[in-house]
LUMPA-28261 format. One record per atom (N, C-alpha, C, O, CB): residue in three letters; y, x, z. Coordinates in steps of 0.001 Angstrom, whole numbers, plus 500000, padded with zeros to 6 digits. Each point is the difference from the previous one (the first is absolute). Glycine has a CB too. Example, Ala and Ser with C-alpha at 12.3 -4.5 7.8 and 13.67 -1.06 7.14 Angstrom:
<rs>
ALA494310513190507800ALA501190499110500000ALA501200500900500000ALA499981501036500665ALA498846497072500581SER502223501542498034SER501190500820500060SER501090499230500730SER501108500509500169SER498264500675497686
</rs>
This chain:
<rs>
MET687679824621492916MET500882500553501022MET500791498861500654MET500636499205499307MET499536502999499424THR499788497720502588THR500671498923500710THR501469500323500226THR500391501165500070THR497451498245501032ASP502960499547499011ASP501419500146500279ASP500187499976501510ASP499749498981500642ASP500902499921497155LYS499792502223502775LYS500140500092501454LYS501018499016500551LYS499957499654501180LYS499417502732498663ARG501545497160499302ARG500988499031500464ARG499359498663500341ARG500549499223500781ARG501170501917497825LEU497111498590500803LEU499371498695500119LEU498616500049500640LEU499329498973500102LEU501956500349497907THR498283501860502422THR498659500159500546THR500070500545501416THR500385501155500180THR498703499223497516PRO500553498835503321PRO500051500505501375PRO499077501199500202PRO498875500030499500PRO501675497665501278ASP499943503279499956ASP499215501197500285ASP499147499755501243ASP500216500597501055ASP501561500888497899VAL497259497629500891VAL499088499645501088VAL498593499887499425VAL499819499883498788VAL502021498892502485LYS497178501260499605LYS498621499835499563LYS499775498559499546LYS500598499077500554LYS498642502741501034PRO499905497982497410PRO499698498629499576PRO499518499161501184PRO499156500433500784PRO500261500408496914GLY501137497953502413GLY499615499125501089GLY500663500302501321GLY499614499444501029GLY498281500313497825ALA503113501128501137ALA500692500346501244ALA500643498759500604ALA500526499160499270ALA499898503171499875PRO499540497542502193PRO500594498814500629PRO501509499961499797PRO500657501035499894PRO497511498975501804SER502362498784498251SER501439499828499820SER500422498698500668SER499168499158500340SER500797502147497479ARG501344498549502360ARG500555498787500575ARG501064499443499064ARG500761500754499394ARG498763500074502947LEU500525497860497545LEU501036499364499194LEU501242499844500859LEU499961499365501054LEU498322499410497530MET502824501810500961MET501261499997500737MET501087499367499140MET499835499826498793MET499480502245502487CYS501790497590499358CYS501159499530499242CYS501247500741500469CYS500061500493501127CYS498874497230498560VAL502046502343499438VAL501253500693500279VAL500901499077500806VAL500203498844499631VAL499597502530498248ILE500741499139503227ILE500876499183500852ILE501443500496499979ILE500866499389500628ILE497172500110500828GLU502236501590497839GLU501372500451499802GLU500506499497498645GLU499193499728499111GLU500392502328502328PRO501734497814498386PRO500517499508498720PRO499522500823498806PRO499548499444498998PRO502438499725502225VAL498115502157498885VAL499552500925498959VAL499520501257500701VAL500645500471500937VAL500980498590497323THR497260501485501301THR499557501273500567THR499439500880498898THR499435499507499023THR500071499389503187ALA500653502409497954ALA499611500959498977ALA498509500321500078ALA499424500087501085ALA502887500871498973LEU497084499214498782LEU498640500504499882LEU500098501419499461LEU500579500232498939LEU498437497434500670ARG500407503294501138ARG500169501418499693ARG498665500668499679ARG498950499520500428ARG503057500526501061PRO498024501057497760PRO498743500680499663PRO499385500768501161PRO498809500313499984PRO502035499862497717ARG499978500130503318ARG499491500708501181ARG500639499396501247ARG501065499390499904ARG498592502751498762PRO499723498012502495PRO500522499378501226PRO501131500799500631PRO499821500636501039PRO497934498396499339ALA503413500931498984ALA501164500732500501ALA501267499372499442ALA500019499538498859ALA498635502593501320ARG502406497854500625ARG501249499373499563ARG500806500898499067ARG500908499516499325ARG499129499218502812ASP499653502560497808ASP500735500887499107ASP499351500084498621ASP500319500895499217ASP500429500407502772VAL498346497774497713VAL499338499929498702VAL500610498850499213VAL500210498917500546VAL497637502050500399GLY502437499258497783GLY500555498944499165GLY499071498799499909GLY498789500132500181GLY502429501601498524ILE499346497098501017ILE499184498796499963ILE499432499784498595ILE500614500368498998ILE500779498626502851ASP497402500390498106ASP499387499641498722ASP500397498596499574ASP500257499741498824ASP497827501771501692THR501963497584500460THR500373498622499719THR500361499340501325THR500051500664501036THR498431499223496909GLU501766498815502023GLU500331499259501203GLU499139498746500097GLU499529499474498992GLU502822501415500928VAL497455498646501302VAL499361498706500237VAL500967499164500822VAL500805500534500762VAL496837500459499147VAL502273497687499929VAL500998499116500602VAL499346499003500945VAL498777499873500063VAL502661500382497907PHE499402499057502744PHE499600499063501040PHE498907499053499509PHE500141499361498957PHE502158500788502014GLY496609499767499794GLY498921499073499695GLY498935500521499064GLY498948499375499869GLY502678498896500497GLU498611502868498967GLU498983500533499100GLU498760500419500774GLU500088500460501139GLU501704500307497295ARG497057499067500936ARG498722500377500595ARG499616501415499593ARG500172500408498851ARG499114497191501145LEU500188503136500980LEU499534501365499777LEU498624500144500643LEU499729499394501036LEU502655501512498901ARG496761499885499457ARG498723500344500591ARG500152501353500694ARG500199501016499335ARG498515497666498894ALA501195501341503116ALA500209501218500787ALA498658500636500332ALA499103499347500535ALA503026499709500430TYR497743502238498709TYR498750500721500215TYR500029500887501230TYR498966500204500637TYR500686499739496931ASP501491500577502771ASP500055500976501078ASP501424500046500540ASP500934499542499343ASP497183501819499630GLU502044499191502227GLU501322500209500569GLU500084501413500535GLU499117500451500729GLU501100497107499847ILE500864503150499056ILE500181501402500361ILE501391500170500583ILE500992499955499271ILE497407500811498916GLU501680499430503117GLU501267500287500670GLU501122499052499566GLU501095500434499640GLU498193501948500521GLY500421496336499879GLY501018499009499683GLY500103499627498542GLY500865499209499624GLY500329501649502280TRP497936499696497264TRP499980499680498579TRP498687499312499652TRP498932500450500416TRP502575501511499077ALA498566496955499750ALA498811499304499525ALA499743500374498546ALA500903499979499163ALA499511498113502445TYR498327502251498115TYR499585500309498629TYR499525498694499375TYR499041499395500479TYR500300503020500107VAL501330497143498337VAL499818498638499512VAL499855499952498482VAL500307500950499281VAL501003498231502671GLN498202499655497597GLN500042499653498577GLN500649498624499888GLN499572499046500650GLN498334502341498812ALA503123498522499713ALA500746498748499841ALA499220499021499137ALA499490500365498940ALA502675500879501305GLU497744497505500215GLU499343498977499194GLU500781499725498723GLU499409499665498974GLU499647499321503107ARG502245501150497970ARG500860499596498882ARG499662500747498713ARG499869499389498939ARG501930500097502704ASP498059501836498453ASP499763500789498790ASP498975501113500192ASP499814500827499107ASP502503498657500227GLY497014500548501822GLY498972500999500229GLY500492501364500411GLY499200500923500154GLY499515497856498237TYR502606501375501795TYR500548501315500310TYR499527500463501385TYR499905499208500938TYR502112500297497614VAL497692501789501548VAL499460500603501217VAL501020500953500599VAL500699500703499270VAL496956499083499840GLY502436500242502222GLY500878500962500665GLY500137499680501469GLY499184499281500578GLY502051501059497297TYR499816500209502722TYR500229499878501438TYR501266499197500275TYR501034500202499362TYR497800501991501014VAL501064496890500585VAL501165499267500480VAL500054500123501508VAL498990500279500646VAL500909498106497409SER501275501408502504SER500138500000501446SER499133498895500599SER500075498844499583SER502269502079500226ALA496828499446501180ALA499138499005500639ALA500823498922500694ALA499530498873500158ALA498712502878500153ASN502979498580500107ASN500859499017500667ASN500474498906499050ASN500479498954500440ASN500247502833501127ALA499141498456497130ALA500431499005499018ALA498924498968499710ALA500221499090499202ALA501261502623499803LEU497349498413501632LEU498865499148499691LEU499546499197501207LEU500204500394501148LEU499105501239497122ALA500073497235501441ALA499312499197501015ALA498770499410499339ALA499892499975498774ALA502270499487502482GLY496911500062499564GLY498822499366499440GLY500368498813499142GLY500873499214500366GLY497821501546501588ALA500650499099496908ALA500313498906499078ALA499582498670500605ALA498886499868500509ALA500836501674497524GLY501154497486501915GLY499705498665500481GLY499617499082498858GLY499223500376499123GLY502345499977502770ALA498983498438498121ALA499697499022498958ALA500496500497498643ALA500965500759499920ALA499174497381501774GLU499199501429497258GLU500387500388498648GLU501414499511499693GLU500373498896500399GLU497212501033498877PRO503201500878500021PRO501349499557499618PRO499947498755499115PRO499087499824499194PRO501713502550500961THR500197496777500018THR500114498788499182THR501200500030499068THR500028499296498990THR498861499460502832HIS502120502074498522HIS501243500025499244HIS500476501444499838HIS499555500905500706HIS501052496794500154ARG500306502488498191ARG500674501286499850ARG501499499754499914ARG500451498922499612ARG497537502090499216LEU502767500005501541LEU501452499915499900LEU500399500153498541LEU499602500964499346LEU500690499962502995ALA500497498125497140ALA500338499960498577ALA501438500400499716ALA500425499963498845ALA497890498261500898VAL502441502155501271VAL501365500503499821VAL500013501475500389VAL499068500485500642VAL501955497217499827LEU500023503004499147LEU500013501442500227LEU499877500364501473LEU499302500949500355LEU502083499283497609ARG499301499006502898ARG499962500275501438ARG500212498699500761ARG500686499095499526ARG500178503261500112SER498545497562501537SER500237498870500877SER499714500448501430SER499758501181500250SER499647497142497917TYR500623500719502776TYR499809500339501409TYR498920499139500632TYR499804498839499639TYR502583501863500496VAL496911499909500830VAL499121499261500898VAL500742499861501326VAL500348500997500633VAL497511499864498225TYR502379497896501556TYR500715499724501246TYR499007499664501108TYR498877499567499742TYR503124499613498958ALA498436501026502526ALA499158499666501154ALA500026498508500318ALA499212499535500824ALA501211502748500078GLY500464496963498463GLY500099498559500215GLY500571499326498773GLY500405500682499058GLY499887499681503395PRO499751498300497533PRO500426499249498808PRO501513499890499879PRO500545498899499931PRO497344499823500214SER502786502419499829SER501457500010499869SER500443501311499386SER499459501058500323SER500783497414501659ILE500737501463497136ILE500529501229499405ILE500866500776500985ILE500421501117499701ILE499520497782498061LYS500330500526503406LYS500815500667501013LYS499167500789501006LYS500555500666500874LYS501115497527498850VAL497007501740500161VAL499143500769500907VAL500248501489499761VAL499954500437498850VAL498284497718501178PRO502022502639501012PRO500343501411499794PRO498801500857499602PRO498843499646500227PRO502975500060501427ASP498510501429497744ASP499026501055499670ASP498837499514499141ASP498845500251500345ASP501773500834501782PRO499655498226496764PRO498885499618499124PRO499416501226499302PRO500649501041499901PRO500397496697499750LEU497723502121499870LEU499297501077499303LEU500231499861498502LEU499658498975499410LEU498591501145502414LEU502334500914497555LEU500212499995498557LEU498669500238499290LEU499279500940500336LEU503093499898499963ILE497296498319498722ILE498827500213499165ILE500424499984498534ILE501074499502499661ILE497417499435502082VAL500663501608497397VAL500355500184498597VAL499073499203499092VAL498927499558500410VAL501953502721500126GLU499563497546498213GLU499224499253499015GLU498568500522499926GLU499764501208500017GLU502332498350498678GLY496961499517501224GLY498594500370499944GLY499315500034501348GLY498779500140500066GLY501769501145497945SER500222498589503084SER499383499923501318SER499069498788500044SER500281498959499407SER501732502164501666LEU496873499038499643LEU498982498959500064LEU500027499338501370LEU500032500675501029LEU498542500567497306LEU501412497423501666LEU500190499252501233LEU498988498860500097LEU499578499432498992LEU502866501161500990THR497181499090501251THR499090498879500243THR500802498873500638THR500427500105501149THR497564501446499128VAL502207497382498976VAL500800498862500457VAL499088498953500633VAL499008499580499405VAL502712500848498787MET498636499159503026MET499223499001500724MET500553498589499802MET499242499034499918MET500175502715501758ARG501924498141498246ARG500633498694499849ARG501471500235499663ARG500458501142499960ARG497913497749501680THR502353500043498123THR501447500103499795THR500722499214501088THR499514498981500490THR500165501285497011GLU501492500238502858GLU500902499321500930GLU501388500008499377GLU500676501029499995GLU497940499652502046GLY501807498180497435GLY501290499948499325GLY500030500931498816GLY499165499896499101GLY501923499519503041ASP499874501502497847ASP500141500953498895ASP499102501217500141ASP500023500872499131ASP502302498361500623PHE496890500858501303PHE499262501213500301PHE498490499836499843PHE499433498949500300PHE502393501662501251ALA497546500454497973ALA498549500131500033ALA499635500737501279ALA500576501044500309ALA499246498970497143VAL499220499441503291VAL499562500607501251VAL498751500825499718VAL499016499495499459VAL501957498595501918LEU499080503187498995LEU498912500925499695LEU498954500012501104LEU500248499530501110LEU501343501863497572ASP497239499149501002ASP498942500124501003ASP500397500958501115ASP499420499963501084ASP498886499550497149THR502666501335501513THR500499500936501017THR501010499354500940THR500392500595501003THR499231501258497387GLY500799496918501279GLY501037499334500774GLY501390500162499426GLY500953499408500507GLY497644500937501455GLY501534500447496989GLY501304500208499369GLY500386498846499089GLY499169499166499641GLY500442503282500481TYR501665497521499510TYR500569498955499152TYR500680500651498799TYR500791500931500153TYR499538497535501845VAL499357501036496811VAL500602500486498759VAL500568498817499242VAL499388498932499967VAL499009503020499920PHE502778498228499498PHE500595498943499176PHE498995499618498925PHE499642500821499155PHE502722500021501282ALA497180497901499598ALA498848499591499204ALA500230500131498500ALA499063500305499263ALA500348498148502563ARG501813501325497709ARG500248500038498557ARG499997501425499450ARG500111500194498789ARG501219497713501445HIS498547503083500636HIS499841501387499549HIS498541500363499732HIS499705501106499547HIS502333499482501755LEU497058498487498977LEU498570500264499867LEU499399499207498852LEU500491498930499639LEU499384501532502808VAL499045500086496982VAL499195499274499019VAL498536500182500380VAL499659500967500681VAL502084499354497471PRO497383498765501420PRO498571500196500260PRO499518501331499444PRO500496500473498977PRO499170497051500974ILE499378503067500720ILE499562501340499623ILE499424500036498590ILE499979501055499365ILE499565499417503033THR499990498382497108THR499445499936498647THR501066499785498931THR499697500018498807THR498216499090502179SER503331500690499436SER501072499739499046SER500346501255499210SER500011501099500555SER500881497121500956CYS499390501625497204CYS500355501128499130CYS501321499725499289CYS500267498875499578CYS497292501667500099GLU503250500484500197GLU501228499889499220GLU499647499914498517GLU499044500645499569GLU502255500646502188PRO499442497933497448PRO499664499863498578PRO500439501182499148PRO499582500103498847PRO500597497468501461ASN500642503316500217ASN500603501042499162ASN500173501278500810ASN500881500076500856ASN500310498177497763TYR497982502742501119TYR500054501199500845TYR501253500834499759TYR500419500743500888TYR497102499277499114ILE503077499874498831ILE501245500733499775ILE501140499365500795ILE500874500708500502ILE498333499960497198SER500791498019502416SER501007499345500832SER499877500446501454SER501008500153500690SER498984497875497757VAL498784502178502018VAL499805500539501353VAL500597501400500083VAL500745500298500934VAL497146498332499359ALA501793502230498744ALA500515501370500013ALA501527500012499985ALA500616500853500638ALA497311499922498176GLU502683498296500470GLU501460499944499917GLU500642499707501351GLU501154500365500220GLU498628498875497423ARG499504500119503251ARG500552499729501330ARG500282501293500764ARG500803500009500933ARG497953497818499105TYR500594503248499573TYR500124501261500726TYR501095500903499438TYR500155501129500466TYR497433498701500073LEU503169499708498478LEU501117500792499484LEU500928500411501148LEU500383499173500828LEU499476499618496949GLY500491502484502260GLY500874500513501052GLY499264500477501243GLY500625500550500908GLY501084497924498238THR496979501329500915THR499229500466501149THR499975501525500021THR499808500614498950THR498778497293500992PRO501601502725501219PRO499951501464500059PRO498642500545499570PRO498965499375500231PRO502713500557501608TYR498341501225497540TYR498759500684499646TYR499419500664501249TYR500712500664500754TYR500113499724496871LEU497888499422502577LEU499293500639501108LEU498626500400499523LEU499201499152499601LEU502079499511502110TRP498439502637498330TRP498678500484499599TRP498941499338500885TRP500064500095501225TRP500911502127497993GLY498057497113500164GLY498948499313500730GLY500352498600500434GLY499135499276500493GLY500148502906500252GLY501984497408499086GLY500425498685500451GLY499576498896499050GLY499806500231498806GLY502106500846502315ARG497947497731499416ARG499686498846499150ARG500575498709500568ARG499380498944499878ARG498535502208499387THR503265498918501357THR500652498810500523THR501468500008499605THR500494500959499408THR497887498951502519SER502311499003498411SER501422499906499686SER500844500926500865SER501207500106499779SER498422497542499525LEU499773503022501672LEU500704501012500786LEU500001501344499292LEU500782500888500341LEU498582497906501747GLY499761501357496926GLY499883501239499246GLY498675500029499269GLY498962499668500572GLY502499501523501080LEU498572499209497075LEU498745500063499243LEU500082501056498917LEU501078500464499627LEU498509497118500836ASP499224502787499038ASP499932500952498898ASP499594499267498727ASP499846498778500000ASP499566503103501589CYS500415498873497325CYS499810499367498692CYS498740499143499955CYS500043498854499555CYS501155503063499401SER497688498630501501SER498752499245499934SER499935498934501082SER499341498975499827SER499532503029499216GLY501815498233502081GLY500079498967501026GLY500685498746499477GLY499588498882500311GLY500467502897501431LEU500998498412497458LEU500689498865499390LEU499064499219499087LEU499916498776500089LEU502243502482500038VAL497137499453498994VAL499144499329499019VAL498809499339500690VAL499665498856499693VAL501036502807498552GLN498661499042502679GLN498856499415500700GLN500398498741500763GLN499306498985499937GLN499684503295500260THR502126497787500524THR500447498853500783THR500295498807499116THR499622498877500332THR501313502675501363ALA499736498670497180ALA500325498903499093ALA498732499384499411ALA499875498778499920ALA502313502330499545LEU496880499740500127LEU498755499485499434LEU499195499227501033LEU499458498936499698LEU500510502977498709ARG499950498617502815ARG499227499318501034ARG500583498629500318ARG499257499047500236ARG500105503172500710THR501963497680499061THR500638498717500275THR499712498999498888THR500038498791500227THR501760502390501057ALA497914499318497513ALA499628499141498880ALA498485499769499934ALA499494499434499031ALA502510501407499726GLY497289499597502268GLY498569499735500069GLY499120501032499354GLY498808499755499814GLY501793497930500225VAL499947503478499605VAL499221501059499367VAL499728501097501029VAL500934500605500527VAL500082498874497197LYS497722500773502558LYS499634501013500987LYS500105501378499347LYS499040500507499420LYS499411497867501791ALA502729502211498896ALA500301501244499304ALA499823501203500919ALA500176499875501212ALA501421498889497316PRO498062502391500923PRO499885501211500815PRO501362500548500386PRO501030499490499560PRO496818501026499310ARG502155500534501961ARG501233500452500644ARG500802501019499205ARG501220499869499902ARG497654499689502212ASP500481501450497317ASP500730501140499434ASP500180499874498493ASP499289499242499340ASP499805502180502487SER501874499337497630SER500332499852498584SER498837500393499096SER499799499368498963SER502585501078501601ASP496840500584499798ASP498866500378499153ASP498924498921500021ASP499352499746498985ASP501133502675501452MET499324496944500718MET499055498887500090MET500481498817499159MET499216499380499281MET500114501372503029LEU501977498941497787LEU500557498897499232LEU499889500255498501LEU499746499073499231LEU501819500443502654GLU498621501723497697GLU499920500309498572GLU498600499710499466GLU499856499536498869GLU501918502227501407ARG497206498502500514ARG498635499676499588ARG499717498500500124ARG499150499466499288ARG500126502829501427PHE501433497032500183PHE499768498587500275PHE500519499107498878PHE499345499023499636PHE500791501482502796TYR501030499817497017TYR500552499209498899TYR499104500182498769TYR499781501134499575TYR502598499107501342PRO497100498677498503PRO498939500143499003PRO500457500268498572PRO499200500466499189PRO499530498054502241GLU502528501203498233GLU500390500001498593GLU501033501082499698GLU501195499753500164GLU498321497802499748PRO500063503648499646PRO500987501008499605PRO500705499605498711PRO499377499494499066PRO499249502268502054LEU502666498472498843LEU500808499685498829LEU500437501295499326LEU500044501042500655LEU500749496803500408PRO499527502118497663PRO500504501208499334PRO501354500411500570PRO500831499154500330PRO497930500206497581ILE501444501945502199ILE501288500533500462ILE500775500460498772ILE499613500968499346ILE499418499757502913THR502039498598497433THR500826500355498855THR501241500747500487THR500371499873501167THR498785498115497535PRO501492502787500427PRO501189500756500424PRO501098499125500575PRO500737500432500887PRO498717501219497377ASP500665497111501238ASP501065499115500487ASP499467498931500966ASP500716499059500341ASP500516501335497510PHE497506499755502589PHE499363499056500935PHE500087498562499478PHE500306499076500753PHE500268502456501164ALA499159498294496804ALA500069498674499386ALA498799499151500404ALA498933500517500330ALA502339500452497737GLY498930497713501898GLY498902499063500178GLY499625499678501429GLY498969499372500239GLY500238501465497662LEU501611499581503058LEU499668499724501396LEU500486498610500406LEU500856499409499342LEU499273503049501172GLN499309497033500579GLN500382498687500479GLN500008499983501528GLN499483500902500660GLN499556498041497261ARG501558500015502604ARG500071499817501451ARG498591500084500603ARG499075499329499544ARG503000499222500204GLY497783502286501285GLY498711500140500661GLY499219501230499608GLY499068500370500714GLY500898497219499404ASP500367503070498775ASP499301501230499636ASP500288501084501039ASP501098500070500553ASP499036499322496990ALA498883501436502710ALA500139501099500959ALA500075501328499255ALA499228500255499076ALA499516498425502677VAL502197502158498666VAL500217501309499375VAL499636501068501016VAL500469499984501138VAL501380499118497354PHE497295501839501072PHE499480501025500900PHE500415501401499581PHE500006500347498819PHE498075498167501665TRP502260502266500512TRP500126501443499886TRP498983500608500964TRP499369499275500769TRP503121500604498582LYS497347501421500616LYS499132500639500992LYS500664499843501373LYS501034500612500268LYS498052501070498013GLY500313497495502583GLY500525499792501341GLY501104498971500100GLY500666499922501032GLY498725502377499395HIS500829496897498522HIS501082499005500060HIS499641498785499163HIS499248500098499031HIS502447501724501320VAL498861497016500040VAL499780498768499250VAL501212499089500176VAL500630499972501057VAL496853500224499232GLY502822499071498666GLY501008498953500044GLY499536498827499157GLY499019500113499264GLY502814501583501088VAL498866497171499749VAL499630498809499229VAL501212499505499219VAL501144500160500425VAL497099499213501288MET501479500028497143MET501067499564499110MET500491498611500384MET499210499078500200MET499822502321497964ARG502322498467501937ARG500618498687500232ARG500156499239498690ARG499955498770499967ARG501261502148502029ASP498968499841496925ASP500080499433498661ASP499578501108499049ASP499372500967500432ASP502503497378500184SER498448501545498115SER499486500958499016SER500582501401500140SER499435500948499454SER500257497145499027THR501424502067502236THR500644501315500083THR500309500463501421THR500379501155500193THR500577498361497602THR498894499610503207THR500497500294501336THR498864500228500989THR499110499163500154THR502914499482499342LEU498027502502501166LEU498976500403500951LEU500457499711501427LEU501151500250500358LEU498060501529498049LEU499877497693502397LEU500210499813501434LEU499071500962500729LEU498787499974499793LEU501880497571499916HIS499913503318501158HIS499133500941500714HIS500681500523501259HIS501223500120500074HIS497707500528497754ALA500242499653503147ALA500456500704501202ALA499875501488499704ALA498943500462499570ALA500345497636502015ASN501786502654498642ASN499947501396499570ASN500843500908500892ASN500944499561500657ASN498681499650497011GLY500006502058502332GLY500659500988500841GLY501308500522499450GLY500719500707500707GLY497066499904500066HIS502555499062497972HIS501291500417499451HIS501122499149500599HIS501000500531500484HIS497878500207497367HIS500951497967502115HIS500994499105500592HIS499753499778501486HIS500900499566500719HIS499346499322497070MET498527501411502683MET499550499688501368MET500129498502500274MET500324499579501110MET500366502727499661LEU499050496906498194LEU500073498544500057LEU499021499416498992LEU499479500714499144LEU502947499368501586THR497328498626499376THR499379499249498914THR501124499533499090THR500910499294500434THR497110499958501012VAL501911501149497285VAL501094499747499067VAL499472499429498691VAL498803500041499713VAL502516501817501332SER499607497614498179SER499747499528498650SER500859500843499068SER501206500123500216SER498246497497500565GLU499944502963498181GLU500742500848499071GLU499284500027498655GLU498822499651499927GLU502052501759501983PRO499813498998497024PRO499333500100498703PRO498817500969500069PRO500126501103500531PRO502054498381498319LEU496681500099500615LEU498816500865499986LEU500300501319499298LEU499572501057500464LEU498950496915499549ALA502202501981498884ALA500278501229499251ALA500748501016500861ALA499712501195499938ALA500353497473497939GLU500895500864502928GLU500744500911500872GLU499109500575501096GLU500062501193500298GLU502022497510499231ALA497097500452501062ALA499105500469501060ALA499013501016499455ALA499763501032500629ALA500472496776500553ALA499192501916497665ALA499012500906499417ALA500620501343499650ALA499381501040500224ALA499374496994498883ALA502463501964500346ALA500680501253499663ALA500297500820501248ALA499827501219500000ALA501175497677497993ARG499439500451503057ARG500319500714501246ARG498734500587500641ARG499992501145500451ARG501981497318499904ILE496980500743499673ILE498750500473500609ILE499440501182499214ILE499508500961500591ILE500009496715500259LEU500554502259497832LEU499532501109499166LEU500866501235500213LEU499478501110500106LEU499660497255498195ALA502194501454501764ALA500915501132500175ALA499781500707501339ALA500226501205500115ALA501442497612498444LYS497900500444502433LYS499752500594501317LYS498612500612500104LYS499559500386501082LYS502006497959499898SER497747501740497872SER498683500648499903SER498902499246500726SER498995500586500401SER502181501563499419PHE499018496535500348PHE498930499190500569PHE499051499492498919PHE498991499359500293PHE502542499975501563GLY498807500963496892GLY499093499671498906GLY500340498722499271GLY500851499228500442GLY497436501951500800PRO501036498597497625PRO500249498808499190PRO499245498791500548PRO499188500115500919PRO501166501348497076VAL499931497389501423VAL499212498801500292VAL498550500268499633VAL499714500464498897VAL502284498026500699THR497091501222501317THR498573500242499746THR499305498793499394THR499067500151499211THR500928501445502680SER500453497202498472SER499450498796499376SER500901498812500301SER500773499999500959SER496884500916499237ILE502217498081498957ILE500635498704500220ILE498888498966499946ILE499198499985499067ILE503050500749499920ARG497712498401502023ARG498856499089500107ARG500443498574500259ARG501068499745500557ARG497551502135500292ARG500530497202498732ARG500283498580500131ARG498876499333500780ARG498820500199499709ARG502477499808498123LEU499084499202503158LEU499035499271500808LEU500078498541499573LEU500737499207500587LEU499464502423501384ALA499038498030497009ALA500190498724499328ALA499672498785500864ALA500543498918499773ALA498952502263498135GLN499624498984503079GLN499592498823500754GLN501030499550501037GLN499845498927500584GLN497822501798499059VAL503366500057500598VAL501025499601500964VAL501020499115499316VAL500590500428499009VAL499077501691502300PRO500575496651499174PRO501012499139499363PRO501388500595500174PRO500399500357501108PRO498170497618499308LEU502156502126498490LEU501292500675500027LEU501161499065499680LEU501157500415500054LEU497677501668499295LEU500876496674500322LEU501066499073499649LEU500516499300501251LEU499286499884500996LEU499705499786496722GLY502256499865502224GLY500550499250501113GLY500997500786500785GLY500553499495500977GLY497369499262499133
</rs>
C-alpha cells in the first residue's frame, strides 16, 4: 500500500517541470484551496517537481522529503542553477543591493537555498541579483555537528500546524528541520519519523536511561531529549517550542487522553556531542 503523502497521483512517466520556490515560505496543501489546512511548508530556493496547474495551484512533489500536494503557482518559478549555499541562521534578508540600508529587503528563513555567484565585501551576490550577508550562509554540503543544538535554536518559536520554520513550526517540523541541518534526510511526519529512527529503547515508568538526542513518540506527536530528563518539543499546549521535564509532559499528554508514549528511539549515527 502506497503512502499518498509521498506518491504523486499521476500516471507513471507523466511530464513534469523542475521549479523552485521564490517566496520566503509557502504552504503545501492536500487540496487546491486556501481554506484547507496545510500539510507542510516549502521555503525559498527549494526545488519542487510540478506536474500540473489548476486555477493558480501547482500540483507538486518536494525534492526535500518527497511530500506531495498543492502550492500557489505564484510562489514558483522555473529552476535555475543548482543551489550552492543554504541560510544557516534563523532569519536573514535578501537585499536589492550591497547595503543594509537598501529598502524593502526580502526576509528568508533558515534552510533557504541560494545560488551564490561571487562575493562583494560582506555580501554574497546571488544568481537572481540579490545580496545576502555572506556570513549567514554556509555551503549546501555543510552539516551541523549536533542536531539537538539546532533544535534548541527554535526555543520560543510559535507553534504552527504544518509549519517548519522559525516563523512557526509543529512537532515533526522541528525534528525534521534539525535532522536535515545535521545532514540526515529525515521524513516529515511524526509517524514517518517513528519508523525512521532505528533503535527502539525500553519504556520504563520513570523514563530511565535516556540521553541527549533520543526521540520520544506519542500517537501524532514527537519531541527530543536535551538531556536525560528534559524534553524539547513544539506543542499545542504551550503553542510554542518549549523545554520541560519529560515526566510532566507525558503525564499531561496522557491526562488529556492523547495516549501514552508509544516508543522512545535513538538515532545513533547522528553526532550528539559538542
